[in-house]
C-alpha positions in Angstrom: -124.6 35.4 -22.6 -121.7 33.4 -21.1 -118.1 34.5 -21.6 -117.6 31.4 -23.8 -120.4 32.4 -26.1 -119.3 36.0 -26.3 -115.7 35.0 -27.1 -116.8 32.5 -29.7 -118.8 35.3 -31.4 -115.6 37.4 -31.4 -113.9 34.3 -33.1 -116.5 34.5 -35.8 -116.0 38.2 -36.2 -112.3 37.5 -36.4 -112.8 35.1 -39.3 -114.8 37.7 -41.2 -112.3 40.5 -40.6 -109.4 38.3 -41.6 -111.2 37.3 -44.8 -112.0 40.9 -45.6 -108.4 42.0 -45.1 -106.9 39.1 -47.2 -109.4 39.6 -50.0 -108.9 43.4 -50.0 -105.2 43.0 -50.1 -105.1 40.3 -52.8 -107.7 41.7 -55.2 -107.5 45.5 -54.6 -104.3 46.7 -53.0 -101.9 44.2 -54.8 -103.8 44.4 -58.1 -103.4 48.2 -58.1 -99.6 48.3 -58.0 -99.2 48.1 -61.7 -99.8 51.4 -63.5 -98.8 50.4 -67.0 -97.9 47.5 -69.3 -94.9 45.4 -68.9 -92.3 45.2 -66.1 -91.7 48.9 -66.1 -95.4 49.5 -65.4 -95.1 47.3 -62.3 -91.9 48.9 -61.0 -93.2 52.4 -61.7 -96.4 51.6 -59.8 -94.4 50.3 -56.8 -92.1 53.3 -56.7 -94.9 55.9 -57.2 -97.3 54.3 -54.6 -95.3 53.8 -51.4 -98.5 54.2 -49.4 -100.0 51.2 -51.3 -97.0 49.1 -50.5 -97.2 50.2 -46.9 -100.9 49.4 -46.7 -100.2 45.9 -48.1 -97.7 45.3 -45.4 -99.9 46.7 -42.6 -102.9 44.7 -43.7 -100.9 41.5 -43.9 -99.5 42.1 -40.4 -103.0 42.8 -39.0 -104.4 39.7 -40.6 -101.6 37.6 -39.3 -101.9 38.9 -35.7 -105.7 38.3 -35.7 -105.2 34.7 -36.9 -102.5 34.1 -34.2 -104.8 35.6 -31.4 -107.7 33.4 -32.6 -105.5 30.3 -32.6 -104.2 31.1 -29.1 -107.7 31.6 -27.8 -108.8 28.2 -29.3 -105.9 26.5 -27.5 -107.1 28.1 -24.2 -110.7 27.0 -24.5 -109.8 23.4 -25.5 -107.2 23.0 -22.8 -109.3 20.4 -20.9 -110.6 18.7 -24.0 -109.4 16.0 -26.2 -109.1 18.5 -29.1 -106.3 20.4 -27.3 -103.5 18.8 -29.2 -105.2 19.6 -32.5 -105.7 23.2 -31.4 -102.0 23.4 -30.4 -100.9 22.0 -33.8 -103.3 24.6 -35.4 -101.5 27.3 -33.4 -98.2 26.1 -34.7 -99.4 26.1 -38.3 -100.6 29.6 -37.9 -97.3 30.7 -36.4 -95.6 29.1 -39.4 -97.9 30.9 -41.8 -97.3 34.2 -40.1 -93.5 33.8 -40.6 -94.0 32.9 -44.3 -96.4 35.8 -44.7 -93.6 38.1 -43.4 -91.3 36.8 -46.2 -94.0 37.4 -48.7 -94.6 40.9 -47.5 -90.9 41.6 -47.8 -91.1 40.9 -51.5 -93.3 43.9 -52.0 -90.8 46.1 -50.2 -88.2 44.6 -52.5 -90.3 45.4 -55.5 -90.2 49.1 -54.6 -86.5 49.1 -53.8 -85.6 47.3 -57.1 -88.0 49.5 -59.0 -86.1 52.6 -57.8 -82.8 51.2 -59.1 -84.4 50.2 -62.5 -86.2 53.5 -63.0 -83.1 55.5 -62.2 -81.1 53.7 -64.9 -80.7 55.3 -68.4 -83.7 54.6 -70.7 -82.4 51.7 -72.7 -80.8 50.1 -69.6 -83.9 50.5 -67.6 -85.9 48.6 -70.3 -83.2 45.9 -70.4 -83.1 45.5 -66.6 -86.9 45.6 -66.0 -87.8 42.2 -67.4 -85.1 40.1 -65.7 -85.6 42.0 -62.4 -89.3 41.5 -62.6 -88.7 37.7 -63.0 -86.5 37.7 -59.9 -89.0 39.6 -57.8 -92.0 37.6 -59.0 -90.2 34.3 -58.5 -89.3 35.3 -55.0 -92.9 36.3 -54.3 -94.5 33.2 -55.9 -91.8 30.9 -54.3 -93.2 32.0 -50.9 -96.8 32.7 -51.8 -97.9 29.3 -52.9 -96.3 27.4 -50.0 -97.8 30.0 -47.7 -101.3 29.3 -49.2 -100.6 25.5 -48.7 -99.9 26.1 -45.0 -103.1 28.2 -44.9 -105.1 25.4 -46.3 -103.5 23.0 -43.8 -104.3 25.4 -41.0 -108.0 25.5 -42.1 -107.9 21.6 -42.2 -106.7 21.6 -38.6 -109.2 24.3 -37.6 -112.3 22.3 -38.7 -110.9 19.1 -37.2 -110.4 20.9 -33.9 -113.9 22.5 -33.9 -115.5 19.2 -34.9 -113.6 17.2 -32.3 -114.4 19.7 -29.5 -118.1 19.6 -30.5 -118.2 23.4 -31.1 -119.8 23.1 -34.5 -122.1 20.6 -36.3 -120.3 17.6 -37.7 -121.7 18.3 -41.2 -120.1 21.8 -41.2 -116.8 20.4 -39.9 -116.7 17.7 -42.5 -117.5 20.2 -45.3 -114.6 22.4 -43.9 -112.2 19.4 -44.0 -113.2 18.6 -47.6 -113.0 22.2 -48.7 -109.5 22.5 -47.1 -108.3 19.5 -49.0 -109.7 21.0 -52.2 -107.9 24.2 -51.5 -104.5 22.5 -50.9 -105.0 20.5 -54.1 -105.7 23.6 -56.2 -102.7 25.5 -54.7 -100.4 22.6 -55.2 -100.6 23.1 -59.0 -99.1 26.6 -58.4 -96.3 25.0 -56.4 -95.5 22.8 -59.4 -95.4 25.9 -61.6 -98.8 25.5 -63.2 -101.9 27.6 -63.2 -103.9 27.7 -59.9 -107.5 26.6 -60.6 -109.7 28.9 -58.5 -112.6 26.4 -58.6 -110.6 24.3 -56.1 -110.3 27.3 -53.8 -113.9 28.6 -53.9 -115.4 25.8 -51.6 -113.1 26.8 -48.7 -114.1 30.5 -49.1 -117.8 29.6 -49.0 -117.5 27.2 -46.0 -115.3 29.7 -44.1 -118.0 32.3 -44.7 -120.7 29.9 -43.5 -118.6 29.1 -40.4 -118.1 32.8 -39.6 -121.8 33.6 -39.9 -122.8 30.5 -38.0 -120.5 31.2 -35.1 -121.2 35.0 -35.1 -125.0 34.3 -34.8 -125.1 31.2 -32.7 -121.7 30.9 -31.0 -120.0 27.7 -30.3 -121.9 24.7 -28.9 -120.3 24.2 -25.5 -120.6 20.6 -24.4 -118.2 21.0 -21.5 -114.7 19.7 -21.0 -113.6 16.3 -22.1 -114.2 14.7 -18.7 -117.7 16.1 -18.5 -118.5 14.9 -22.1 -117.8 11.3 -21.0 -120.4 11.4 -18.1 -123.7 9.7 -18.8 -126.6 11.9 -19.6 
């Protein structure tokens, strides 16, 4: 097995690990913060579970670092190809997403800090403070979360364009990835506008991303050589 094939399989494993980390954080760790109804239930959960808040931050950082490493590797293997500038733009989008993700993770730390102040207030004051403070924290989190997801969808769009342009994956899979990325950005944009996010728009990207990960993990990238070699007659 060539180093390119071995590295590309690591790339596929990276996609699966990143998906597992993000899904675990969004649907298990973050969902488990709330321990009761209303705003007080959210703040009490954040204060009483510092290890859960810490795990959310740690998992988010791990996912971000893996994504940056994968984007950097993709730049290195496309350096002599026509897809290099797409890969470089993909790296820039991932770096932007990493910064936005840090702001989103900070909102969970803020949730715990604000929760401590709310809970320590006298009974009636705590109840009065909980709702408006929850609105502030939730607005901060959503104000970063949905644009962060939009950048994530754009990153996926660039990824599939890069892989398709470099000839690393079949064009059908690349085209499906491009369409699924556009679908994801469309669904998330409703959240940016303050409306409900329709998960049906997000599901295609999850399925295509899973297919890409398994494809690359099993078969590796199709290596057709550098751009100059690709133009040589067969």
